[in-house]
C-alpha positions as YAML, in Angstrom:
chain: A
units: angstrom
residues:
- id: 1
  name: MET
  ca: [108.58, 63.88, -20.29]
- id: 2
  name: LYS
  ca: [109.33, 60.32, -20.43]
- id: 3
  name: VAL
  ca: [109.36, 58.55, -16.95]
- id: 4
  name: THR
  ca: [110.39, 54.83, -16.38]
- id: 5
  name: VAL
  ca: [109.39, 53.12, -13.10]
- id: 6
  name: VAL
  ca: [111.34, 49.78, -12.54]
- id: 7
  name: GLY
  ca: [109.15, 47.33, -10.68]
- id: 8
  name: ALA
  ca: [105.59, 46.82, -11.34]
- id: 9
  name: GLY
  ca: [104.68, 45.86, -7.63]
- id: 10
  name: ALA
  ca: [102.56, 47.65, -5.58]
- id: 11
  name: VAL
  ca: [104.79, 50.69, -5.04]
- id: 12
  name: GLY
  ca: [105.97, 50.90, -8.46]
- id: 13
  name: ALA
  ca: [102.28, 50.65, -9.87]
- id: 14
  name: SER
  ca: [101.12, 53.20, -7.11]
- id: 15
  name: CYS
  ca: [103.85, 55.51, -8.36]
- id: 16
  name: ALA
  ca: [102.84, 55.02, -12.17]
- id: 17
  name: GLU
  ca: [99.23, 55.60, -11.30]
- id: 18
  name: TYR
  ca: [99.81, 58.95, -9.49]
- id: 19
  name: ILE
  ca: [102.18, 60.13, -11.97]
- id: 20
  name: ALA
  ca: [99.59, 59.43, -14.93]
- id: 21
  name: ILE
  ca: [96.77, 61.01, -12.80]
- id: 22
  name: LYS
  ca: [98.67, 64.20, -12.30]
- id: 23
  name: ASN
  ca: [99.16, 64.11, -16.39]
- id: 24
  name: PHE
  ca: [102.42, 66.12, -16.33]
- id: 25
  name: ALA
  ca: [104.30, 63.47, -18.20]
- id: 26
  name: SER
  ca: [103.74, 62.40, -21.82]
- id: 27
  name: GLU
  ca: [104.71, 58.83, -21.10]
- id: 28
  name: VAL
  ca: [105.29, 56.30, -18.38]
- id: 29
  name: VAL
  ca: [107.06, 52.97, -18.96]
- id: 30
  name: ILE
  ca: [106.74, 50.23, -16.25]
- id: 31
  name: LEU
  ca: [109.15, 47.43, -16.36]
- id: 32
  name: ASP
  ca: [109.55, 44.26, -14.56]
- id: 33
  name: ILE
  ca: [111.31, 41.02, -14.76]
- id: 34
  name: LYS
  ca: [107.91, 38.93, -14.31]
- id: 35
  name: GLU
  ca: [106.48, 37.83, -17.63]
- id: 36
  name: GLY
  ca: [103.58, 39.93, -18.66]
- id: 37
  name: TYR
  ca: [103.17, 41.66, -15.31]
- id: 38
  name: ALA
  ca: [104.32, 44.99, -16.37]
- id: 39
  name: GLU
  ca: [102.39, 44.81, -19.58]
- id: 40
  name: GLY
  ca: [99.13, 43.79, -17.54]
- id: 41
  name: LYS
  ca: [99.63, 46.66, -14.92]
- id: 42
  name: ALA
  ca: [99.90, 49.27, -17.73]
- id: 43
  name: MET
  ca: [96.94, 48.16, -19.49]
- id: 44
  name: ASP
  ca: [94.69, 48.01, -16.40]
- id: 45
  name: LEU
  ca: [95.99, 51.54, -15.79]
- id: 46
  name: MET
  ca: [95.53, 53.07, -19.56]
- id: 47
  name: GLN
  ca: [91.97, 51.69, -18.88]
- id: 48
  name: CYS
  ca: [91.55, 54.24, -16.17]
- id: 49
  name: ALA
  ca: [92.53, 57.05, -18.53]
- id: 50
  name: SER
  ca: [88.95, 58.05, -19.67]
- id: 51
  name: LEU
  ca: [87.73, 57.27, -16.26]
- id: 52
  name: ASN
  ca: [90.40, 59.52, -14.41]
- id: 53
  name: GLY
  ca: [90.83, 62.09, -17.10]
- id: 54
  name: PHE
  ca: [94.26, 61.87, -18.02]
- id: 55
  name: ASP
  ca: [96.21, 61.55, -21.28]
- id: 56
  name: THR
  ca: [99.82, 60.13, -20.41]
- id: 57
  name: LYS
  ca: [100.60, 57.07, -22.20]
- id: 58
  name: ILE
  ca: [101.51, 54.13, -19.85]
- id: 59
  name: THR
  ca: [103.18, 51.22, -21.39]
- id: 60
  name: GLY
  ca: [104.76, 47.90, -19.98]
- id: 61
  name: SER
  ca: [107.59, 45.92, -20.66]
- id: 62
  name: THR
  ca: [108.96, 42.57, -19.58]
- id: 63
  name: ASN
  ca: [112.69, 43.27, -18.85]
- id: 64
  name: ASP
  ca: [113.32, 45.03, -22.40]
- id: 65
  name: TYR
  ca: [115.45, 48.02, -21.40]
- id: 66
  name: SER
  ca: [115.40, 49.33, -24.83]
- id: 67
  name: LYS
  ca: [111.95, 50.48, -24.04]
- id: 68
  name: THR
  ca: [113.19, 52.89, -21.30]
- id: 69
  name: ALA
  ca: [115.61, 54.58, -23.99]
- id: 70
  name: ASP
  ca: [115.78, 58.42, -23.41]
- id: 71
  name: SER
  ca: [113.93, 58.50, -20.09]
- id: 72
  name: ASP
  ca: [114.08, 61.81, -18.57]
- id: 73
  name: ILE
  ca: [113.52, 60.48, -14.92]
- id: 74
  name: CYS
  ca: [113.85, 56.61, -13.92]
- id: 75
  name: VAL
  ca: [112.61, 55.44, -10.63]
- id: 76
  name: ILE
  ca: [114.03, 52.36, -9.17]
- id: 77
  name: THR
  ca: [111.49, 50.50, -6.90]
- id: 78
  name: SER
  ca: [112.69, 46.90, -7.60]
- id: 79
  name: GLY
  ca: [113.71, 44.38, -4.94]
- id: 80
  name: ILE
  ca: [112.15, 42.35, -2.33]
- id: 81
  name: PRO
  ca: [109.73, 44.25, 0.29]
- id: 82
  name: ARG
  ca: [109.87, 44.05, 3.93]
- id: 83
  name: LYS
  ca: [108.13, 41.44, 5.80]
- id: 84
  name: PRO
  ca: [106.85, 41.87, 9.43]
- id: 85
  name: GLY
  ca: [109.64, 41.84, 11.89]
- id: 86
  name: MET
  ca: [112.25, 42.50, 9.20]
- id: 87
  name: THR
  ca: [114.39, 45.87, 8.93]
- id: 88
  name: ARG
  ca: [115.11, 47.77, 5.94]
- id: 89
  name: GLU
  ca: [118.74, 46.91, 6.45]
- id: 90
  name: GLU
  ca: [118.11, 43.12, 6.28]
- id: 91
  name: LEU
  ca: [117.44, 43.33, 2.62]
- id: 92
  name: ILE
  ca: [120.67, 44.55, 1.43]
- id: 93
  name: GLY
  ca: [122.09, 41.21, 0.33]
- id: 94
  name: ILE
  ca: [119.46, 40.69, -2.48]
- id: 95
  name: ASN
  ca: [118.48, 44.21, -3.03]
- id: 96
  name: ALA
  ca: [122.16, 45.38, -3.94]
- id: 97
  name: GLY
  ca: [122.60, 43.03, -6.67]
- id: 98
  name: ILE
  ca: [119.19, 44.02, -8.06]
- id: 99
  name: VAL
  ca: [119.67, 47.77, -7.84]
- id: 100
  name: LYS
  ca: [123.32, 47.62, -9.38]
- id: 101
  name: THR
  ca: [121.96, 45.59, -12.38]
- id: 102
  name: VAL
  ca: [118.79, 47.95, -12.86]
- id: 103
  name: SER
  ca: [120.70, 51.10, -12.50]
- id: 104
  name: SER
  ca: [123.47, 50.28, -15.07]
- id: 105
  name: SER
  ca: [120.98, 49.12, -17.55]
- id: 106
  name: LEU
  ca: [119.01, 52.33, -17.28]
- id: 107
  name: VAL
  ca: [121.86, 54.51, -17.63]
- id: 108
  name: GLU
  ca: [122.92, 52.39, -20.73]
- id: 109
  name: HIS
  ca: [119.89, 53.22, -22.63]
- id: 110
  name: SER
  ca: [119.35, 56.85, -20.95]
- id: 111
  name: PRO
  ca: [122.82, 58.16, -20.09]
- id: 112
  name: ASN
  ca: [121.29, 61.76, -19.12]
- id: 113
  name: THR
  ca: [118.57, 60.43, -16.96]
- id: 114
  name: ILE
  ca: [117.79, 61.44, -13.36]
- id: 115
  name: ILE
  ca: [117.54, 58.40, -11.00]
- id: 116
  name: ILE
  ca: [115.15, 58.25, -7.94]
- id: 117
  name: VAL
  ca: [115.97, 55.17, -5.74]
- id: 118
  name: VAL
  ca: [113.15, 53.83, -3.69]
- id: 119
  name: SER
  ca: [114.48, 50.03, -3.03]
- id: 120
  name: ASN
  ca: [115.71, 49.52, 0.66]
- id: 121
  name: PRO
  ca: [117.92, 49.84, 2.75]
- id: 122
  name: MET
  ca: [117.27, 53.31, 0.57]
- id: 123
  name: ASP
  ca: [120.21, 55.29, 1.67]
- id: 124
  name: THR
  ca: [122.68, 52.59, 0.97]
- id: 125
  name: MET
  ca: [120.80, 51.59, -2.39]
- id: 126
  name: THR
  ca: [121.49, 55.32, -3.34]
- id: 127
  name: TYR
  ca: [125.18, 55.43, -2.21]
- id: 128
  name: LEU
  ca: [125.41, 52.12, -4.40]
- id: 129
  name: VAL
  ca: [124.15, 53.86, -7.69]
- id: 130
  name: HIS
  ca: [126.43, 56.60, -7.09]
- id: 131
  name: LYS
  ca: [129.48, 54.34, -6.74]
- id: 132
  name: THR
  ca: [128.42, 52.27, -9.92]
- id: 133
  name: THR
  ca: [126.89, 54.37, -12.71]
- id: 134
  name: GLY
  ca: [129.18, 57.50, -12.66]
- id: 135
  name: LEU
  ca: [126.08, 59.93, -13.02]
- id: 136
  name: PRO
  ca: [126.51, 63.47, -11.57]
- id: 137
  name: LYS
  ca: [125.47, 63.45, -7.84]
- id: 138
  name: HIS
  ca: [122.81, 66.01, -8.35]
- id: 139
  name: LYS
  ca: [120.99, 63.32, -10.74]
- id: 140
  name: ILE
  ca: [120.72, 60.58, -7.93]
- id: 141
  name: ILE
  ca: [118.01, 60.99, -5.38]
- id: 142
  name: GLY
  ca: [117.00, 58.70, -2.55]
- id: 143
  name: MET
  ca: [113.12, 58.85, -1.81]
- id: 144
  name: GLY
  ca: [112.60, 58.15, 2.08]
- id: 145
  name: GLY
  ca: [112.45, 61.75, 3.53]
- id: 146
  name: ALA
  ca: [109.42, 62.91, 1.53]
- id: 147
  name: LEU
  ca: [107.50, 59.70, 2.66]
- id: 148
  name: ASP
  ca: [108.87, 59.97, 6.38]
- id: 149
  name: SER
  ca: [107.58, 63.42, 6.35]
- id: 150
  name: ALA
  ca: [104.22, 62.81, 5.11]
- id: 151
  name: ARG
  ca: [104.01, 60.14, 7.97]
- id: 152
  name: PHE
  ca: [105.10, 62.74, 10.55]
- id: 153
  name: LYS
  ca: [102.39, 65.31, 9.57]
- id: 154
  name: TYR
  ca: [100.06, 62.49, 9.56]
- id: 155
  name: ARG
  ca: [100.95, 61.85, 13.33]
- id: 156
  name: LEU
  ca: [101.12, 65.50, 14.19]
- id: 157
  name: ALA
  ca: [97.92, 66.15, 12.71]
- id: 158
  name: GLU
  ca: [96.42, 63.21, 14.65]
- id: 159
  name: ALA
  ca: [98.05, 64.68, 17.92]
- id: 160
  name: LEU
  ca: [96.83, 68.43, 17.17]
- id: 161
  name: GLU
  ca: [93.48, 67.14, 16.17]
- id: 162
  name: ALA
  ca: [93.93, 69.51, 13.28]
- id: 163
  name: PRO
  ca: [93.36, 69.32, 9.59]
- id: 164
  name: ILE
  ca: [96.57, 68.06, 7.94]
- id: 165
  name: SER
  ca: [96.51, 71.09, 5.62]
- id: 166
  name: ASP
  ca: [97.39, 73.03, 8.61]
- id: 167
  name: VAL
  ca: [100.44, 71.12, 9.45]
- id: 168
  name: ASP
  ca: [104.08, 71.37, 8.39]
- id: 169
  name: GLY
  ca: [106.97, 69.27, 9.23]
- id: 170
  name: MET
  ca: [109.98, 67.60, 7.92]
- id: 171
  name: VAL
  ca: [112.12, 64.36, 8.72]
- id: 172
  name: ILE
  ca: [115.68, 64.20, 7.64]
- id: 173
  name: GLY
  ca: [118.38, 61.39, 8.68]
- id: 174
  name: GLY
  ca: [118.48, 57.96, 7.62]
- id: 175
  name: HIS
  ca: [115.40, 56.00, 6.23]
- id: 176
  name: SER
  ca: [115.30, 53.51, 9.03]
- id: 177
  name: ASP
  ca: [113.29, 52.61, 12.34]
- id: 178
  name: THR
  ca: [116.12, 54.02, 14.14]
- id: 179
  name: GLY
  ca: [117.80, 56.58, 11.83]
- id: 180
  name: MET
  ca: [114.96, 59.07, 11.23]
- id: 181
  name: VAL
  ca: [115.24, 62.63, 12.63]
- id: 182
  name: PRO
  ca: [111.78, 64.29, 13.00]
- id: 183
  name: LEU
  ca: [112.30, 68.23, 13.11]
- id: 184
  name: ILE
  ca: [110.34, 68.88, 15.93]
- id: 185
  name: SER
  ca: [111.95, 72.00, 16.33]
- id: 186
  name: HIS
  ca: [110.97, 73.34, 12.85]
- id: 187
  name: ALA
  ca: [107.28, 71.70, 13.03]
- id: 188
  name: THR
  ca: [104.29, 74.13, 12.81]
- id: 189
  name: ARG
  ca: [100.61, 74.42, 12.96]
- id: 190
  name: ASN
  ca: [99.81, 77.30, 10.57]
- id: 191
  name: SER
  ca: [103.19, 78.97, 11.14]
- id: 192
  name: ILE
  ca: [103.01, 78.35, 15.01]
- id: 193
  name: LYS
  ca: [105.51, 76.00, 16.75]
- id: 194
  name: VAL
  ca: [103.86, 72.75, 17.70]
- id: 195
  name: SER
  ca: [105.57, 72.91, 20.84]
- id: 196
  name: GLU
  ca: [102.85, 75.84, 21.85]
- id: 197
  name: PHE
  ca: [100.13, 73.01, 21.49]
- id: 198
  name: LEU
  ca: [101.81, 69.85, 22.44]
- id: 199
  name: SER
  ca: [103.71, 68.86, 25.69]
- id: 200
  name: GLU
  ca: [107.05, 67.39, 25.22]
- id: 201
  name: GLU
  ca: [106.25, 64.11, 26.12]
- id: 202
  name: ARG
  ca: [103.30, 63.90, 23.41]
- id: 203
  name: LEU
  ca: [105.72, 65.47, 21.11]
- id: 204
  name: GLU
  ca: [108.22, 62.52, 21.68]
- id: 205
  name: GLN
  ca: [105.62, 60.02, 20.86]
- id: 206
  name: VAL
  ca: [104.77, 61.70, 17.60]
- id: 207
  name: ALA
  ca: [108.53, 61.43, 16.91]
- id: 208
  name: ALA
  ca: [108.57, 57.64, 18.21]
- id: 209
  name: ASP
  ca: [105.48, 56.57, 16.10]
- id: 210
  name: THR
  ca: [106.82, 58.32, 12.81]
- id: 211
  name: LYS
  ca: [110.01, 56.29, 13.15]
- id: 212
  name: VAL
  ca: [108.10, 53.05, 13.21]
- id: 213
  name: GLY
  ca: [105.63, 54.26, 10.52]
- id: 214
  name: GLY
  ca: [106.72, 51.61, 7.93]
- id: 215
  name: ALA
  ca: [107.06, 48.78, 10.30]
- id: 216
  name: THR
  ca: [103.50, 49.57, 11.73]
- id: 217
  name: LEU
  ca: [102.05, 49.19, 8.50]
- id: 218
  name: THR
  ca: [104.29, 46.32, 7.27]
- id: 219
  name: LYS
  ca: [102.70, 44.38, 10.40]
- id: 220
  name: LEU
  ca: [99.25, 45.26, 9.49]
- id: 221
  name: LEU
  ca: [99.57, 44.52, 5.93]
- id: 222
  name: GLY
  ca: [102.05, 41.63, 5.81]
- id: 223
  name: THR
  ca: [104.31, 43.47, 3.32]
- id: 224
  name: SER
  ca: [105.55, 46.87, 2.79]
- id: 225
  name: ALA
  ca: [103.04, 50.01, 2.39]
- id: 226
  name: TRP
  ca: [102.42, 51.19, -1.13]
- id: 227
  name: TYR
  ca: [100.08, 54.23, -1.27]
- id: 228
  name: ALA
  ca: [101.97, 56.76, 0.57]
- id: 229
  name: PRO
  ca: [105.34, 55.67, -0.82]
- id: 230
  name: GLY
  ca: [104.03, 55.97, -4.63]
- id: 231
  name: ALA
  ca: [102.29, 59.30, -3.87]
- id: 232
  name: ALA
  ca: [105.72, 60.36, -2.44]
- id: 233
  name: VAL
  ca: [107.71, 59.40, -5.47]
- id: 234
  name: SER
  ca: [105.20, 61.24, -7.77]
- id: 235
  name: GLY
  ca: [105.66, 64.28, -5.95]
- id: 236
  name: LEU
  ca: [109.53, 64.12, -6.46]
- id: 237
  name: VAL
  ca: [109.06, 63.37, -10.15]
- id: 238
  name: GLN
  ca: [106.70, 66.15, -10.66]
- id: 239
  name: ALA
  ca: [109.01, 68.76, -8.77]
- id: 240
  name: ILE
  ca: [111.74, 67.94, -11.08]
- id: 241
  name: ALA
  ca: [109.79, 67.55, -14.34]
- id: 242
  name: CYS
  ca: [107.88, 70.72, -14.08]
- id: 243
  name: ASP
  ca: [110.99, 72.33, -12.49]
- id: 244
  name: GLN
  ca: [108.88, 73.40, -9.31]
- id: 245
  name: LYS
  ca: [111.93, 74.16, -7.27]
- id: 246
  name: LYS
  ca: [110.08, 72.42, -4.17]
- id: 247
  name: ILE
  ca: [111.92, 71.49, -1.11]
- id: 248
  name: TYR
  ca: [111.95, 68.02, -0.13]
- id: 249
  name: PRO
  ca: [114.07, 65.76, 2.25]
- id: 250
  name: CYS
  ca: [115.93, 63.53, -0.07]
- id: 251
  name: SER
  ca: [118.81, 61.33, 0.40]
- id: 252
  name: THR
  ca: [121.80, 62.83, -1.39]
- id: 253
  name: LEU
  ca: [125.66, 62.43, -1.48]
- id: 254
  name: LEU
  ca: [127.11, 64.81, 1.17]
- id: 255
  name: ASP
  ca: [130.60, 66.47, 0.77]
- id: 256
  name: GLY
  ca: [130.69, 68.15, 4.06]
- id: 257
  name: GLU
  ca: [127.21, 69.55, 4.32]
- id: 258
  name: TYR
  ca: [125.85, 69.06, 7.99]
- id: 259
  name: GLY
  ca: [129.41, 67.95, 8.89]
- id: 260
  name: LEU
  ca: [129.16, 64.60, 6.80]
- id: 261
  name: SER
  ca: [130.71, 63.33, 3.80]
- id: 262
  name: ASP
  ca: [130.97, 59.96, 1.54]
- id: 263
  name: LEU
  ca: [127.60, 58.89, 2.32]
- id: 264
  name: CYS
  ca: [123.92, 59.52, 1.28]
- id: 265
  name: ILE
  ca: [121.41, 60.47, 3.96]
- id: 266
  name: GLY
  ca: [118.31, 62.71, 3.93]
- id: 267
  name: VAL
  ca: [118.66, 66.43, 4.00]
- id: 268
  name: PRO
  ca: [116.49, 69.08, 2.49]
- id: 269
  name: VAL
  ca: [117.10, 69.71, -0.89]
- id: 270
  name: VAL
  ca: [115.56, 71.91, -3.76]
- id: 271
  name: LEU
  ca: [114.13, 69.91, -6.49]
- id: 272
  name: GLY
  ca: [113.97, 71.22, -10.25]
- id: 273
  name: LYS
  ca: [114.93, 70.10, -13.68]
- id: 274
  name: ASN
  ca: [118.35, 69.33, -13.06]
- id: 275
  name: GLY
  ca: [117.50, 67.06, -10.11]
- id: 276
  name: ILE
  ca: [118.97, 68.39, -6.84]
- id: 277
  name: GLU
  ca: [119.24, 72.08, -7.57]
- id: 278
  name: LYS
  ca: [120.59, 72.94, -4.19]
- id: 279
  name: ILE
  ca: [121.44, 71.27, -0.57]
- id: 280
  name: VAL
  ca: [119.65, 73.37, 2.11]
- id: 281
  name: ASP
  ca: [121.37, 74.15, 5.38]
- id: 282
  name: VAL
  ca: [118.80, 74.37, 8.37]
- id: 283
  name: SER
  ca: [119.52, 75.03, 12.08]
- id: 284
  name: LEU
  ca: [119.22, 71.89, 14.26]
- id: 285
  name: SER
  ca: [118.67, 71.67, 17.99]
- id: 286
  name: ASP
  ca: [121.59, 70.20, 19.67]
- id: 287
  name: ALA
  ca: [119.45, 67.12, 20.25]
- id: 288
  name: GLU
  ca: [118.79, 66.89, 16.51]
- id: 289
  name: LYS
  ca: [122.47, 67.35, 15.84]
- id: 290
  name: GLU
  ca: [123.22, 64.31, 18.07]
- id: 291
  name: HIS
  ca: [120.38, 62.34, 16.20]
- id: 292
  name: MET
  ca: [121.68, 63.28, 12.81]
- id: 293
  name: LYS
  ca: [125.28, 62.04, 13.75]
- id: 294
  name: ALA
  ca: [124.00, 58.64, 15.42]
- id: 295
  name: SER
  ca: [121.87, 58.37, 12.11]
- id: 296
  name: ALA
  ca: [124.90, 58.88, 9.87]
- id: 297
  name: GLU
  ca: [127.03, 56.27, 11.70]
- id: 298
  name: GLY
  ca: [123.95, 53.55, 11.16]
- id: 299
  name: VAL
  ca: [123.91, 54.41, 7.39]
- id: 300
  name: LYS
  ca: [127.75, 54.05, 7.01]
- id: 301
  name: LYS
  ca: [127.44, 50.74, 8.90]
- id: 302
  name: THR
  ca: [125.28, 49.39, 6.24]
- id: 303
  name: ASN
  ca: [127.33, 50.97, 3.69]
- id: 304
  name: ALA
  ca: [130.13, 48.61, 4.82]
- id: 305
  name: LEU
  ca: [128.21, 45.66, 3.87]
- id: 306
  name: LEU
  ca: [128.34, 46.60, 0.30]
- id: 307
  name: GLU
  ca: [130.70, 44.91, -2.03]
- id: 308
  name: LEU
  ca: [131.76, 47.71, -4.33]
...
């Protein structure tokens, strides 16, 4: 199992680290355009191997895509991160060109790969990869919902004053501050609906805090977060690599599901060795349906800014 991570910044390096520590991949290749940067990150991580007990080989490369050849899974984290006050959508002009070049280079050397897109605006970048690579739609996955769901569960556990292992919840919709749709109607504490424990007002606050989870961290850190995004990516990679058939909310190209077509947006999917094995149709409350519809309109507006 060979995994390539493009972008040796904080998110890419965290992703490579978590994949290596889980010890399911034989090789992880980190690629970056900055001279020596990926090689340095790879060497630093390899010096953790004896300390953290993993045998995954990590190699770095400065923009040499031949080193990524025959990758089973490729992760695209490259592009500029958010700065305080920026929306994910404001990154589109620069990141679209980067993602288009990176994805075509990856497919050239690994025509059967599965691509996971992390670069923002993520739903639109995932759509761009669909439009420019020719890969089957089940092999192109946008990572946003897994991260947003982790932030949702964090906020739920905080409100419930419960251990996070007791809490389950999911966020679908667009990976944006306004587009996320936290599924309050399906959220539970040890199989009991959270509405049994929390008031409607408190649940609305949990949803609002979840939606600005990334912006909150960007304001505190001065740049985008990296630990949770890296961990979220590693979860998707492991589900595919180990054929786990796990359900994650991922951005995928829809063709009538949820009443939507010709856009990539976060919905629950089953992940296995073929990538997206199935799109899961879950019942939504009337309010969640309306939020999903509005979220899709927002994603389409951002997609319209692409120069395809």
